[in-house]
C-alpha positions as CSV (number, residue, x, y, z in Angstrom):
1,M,0.0,0.0,0.0
2,T,1.3,3.4,-0.9
3,S,1.9,5.8,2.0
4,H,-0.1,9.0,2.1
5,V,1.7,12.2,0.7
6,L,0.7,15.6,1.9
7,S,-1.2,17.8,-0.6
8,P,0.3,21.0,-1.9
9,G,-3.1,22.5,-1.1
10,N,-2.1,22.6,2.6
11,D,0.1,25.7,1.7
12,F,-3.1,27.6,1.0
13,S,-5.1,26.5,4.1
14,P,-5.1,28.1,7.5
15,S,-3.0,26.2,10.1
16,E,-5.7,25.6,12.7
17,A,-6.1,22.5,14.9
18,N,-9.7,22.0,13.8
19,I,-8.8,21.9,10.1
20,P,-7.4,18.5,9.1
21,I,-4.5,18.3,6.8
22,M,-5.2,17.3,3.2
23,R,-3.6,14.3,1.6
24,M,-2.8,13.6,-2.1
25,P,-5.5,11.4,-3.5
26,H,-4.4,7.8,-3.9
27,L,-5.5,6.5,-7.3
28,E,-5.2,3.0,-8.5
29,F,-5.5,2.0,-12.2
30,I,-8.3,-0.5,-12.6
31,Y,-9.0,-0.7,-16.3
32,R,-9.1,1.3,-19.6
33,I,-12.1,1.3,-21.9
34,V,-11.6,2.0,-25.6
35,A,-15.1,2.5,-27.1
36,E,-16.0,2.5,-30.8
37,M,-18.6,5.1,-31.4
38,D,-21.5,4.8,-33.8
39,K,-21.4,8.0,-35.8
40,E,-24.7,7.2,-37.7
41,G,-26.9,7.3,-34.6
42,V,-25.9,10.6,-32.9
43,T,-28.9,12.4,-31.5
44,E,-29.3,15.9,-30.2
45,I,-31.9,16.9,-27.6
46,A,-32.2,20.7,-27.6
47,G,-33.6,23.1,-25.1
48,I,-33.0,21.1,-21.9
49,D,-35.2,22.4,-19.0
50,G,-36.2,25.4,-21.2
51,T,-32.6,26.7,-21.5
52,S,-30.1,26.9,-24.4
53,K,-28.4,23.7,-23.1
54,S,-28.7,20.6,-25.2
55,R,-27.7,17.0,-24.8
56,V,-26.0,14.9,-27.4
57,V,-26.4,11.1,-27.3
58,L,-23.4,9.3,-28.8
59,P,-24.2,5.5,-29.2
60,I,-21.4,3.1,-28.5
61,Q,-20.9,0.5,-31.2
62,G,-18.6,-1.8,-29.2
63,G,-15.1,-1.8,-27.8
64,K,-12.6,-3.4,-25.4
65,V,-11.9,-3.3,-21.6
66,N,-8.4,-4.1,-20.4
67,G,-6.8,-4.0,-17.0
68,P,-4.5,-5.9,-14.6
69,Q,-7.5,-8.1,-13.3
70,I,-10.2,-7.6,-16.0
71,K,-10.4,-8.1,-19.7
72,G,-13.6,-8.0,-21.8
73,I,-15.6,-6.4,-24.5
74,I,-18.3,-3.8,-24.7
75,V,-21.5,-5.5,-26.0
76,D,-22.3,-4.1,-29.5
77,K,-24.9,-1.3,-29.3
78,S,-25.4,-1.7,-25.6
79,G,-25.0,1.9,-24.4
80,A,-24.2,5.5,-25.0
81,D,-22.3,8.5,-23.8
82,W,-24.4,11.5,-23.0
83,A,-22.8,14.9,-23.5
84,E,-24.3,18.1,-22.1
85,V,-23.5,21.1,-24.3
86,I,-23.6,24.1,-22.1
87,N,-22.1,26.6,-24.6
88,P,-21.8,25.3,-28.2
89,N,-18.7,27.5,-28.7
90,K,-16.9,26.4,-25.6
91,V,-17.8,23.5,-23.4
92,N,-19.0,19.8,-23.7
93,T,-19.2,18.0,-20.4
94,M,-19.7,14.3,-20.4
95,Q,-22.6,13.4,-18.1
96,K,-23.4,9.7,-18.2
97,K,-21.7,6.7,-19.7
98,K,-23.7,3.5,-19.7
99,K,-22.6,0.3,-21.4
100,K,-22.8,-3.5,-21.0
101,L,-19.6,-5.5,-20.6
102,I,-18.7,-9.1,-21.1
103,V,-15.6,-10.0,-19.1
104,D,-13.4,-13.0,-19.0
């Protein structure tokens, strides 16, 4: 197990007894997904909640999952990435990713 390392953010925090010190997050690589997107089925849903925001649904055609303890495939046409377009000239934020996997 990796020991905890102090966060550089502590330099910007007050030194008070009731404020705990921050630690660097410990991240562990689990797997990588490489998805094949279906360009034919892209759908846009405009005017979300009566605003200028829209959502773009990007269907997943298939793909692969690989990691130290997992290996598998994405079931063809089993999911999609949903992108929320806040400002069409600037920002796309991914909102949801749902897919079905078959693993070894």
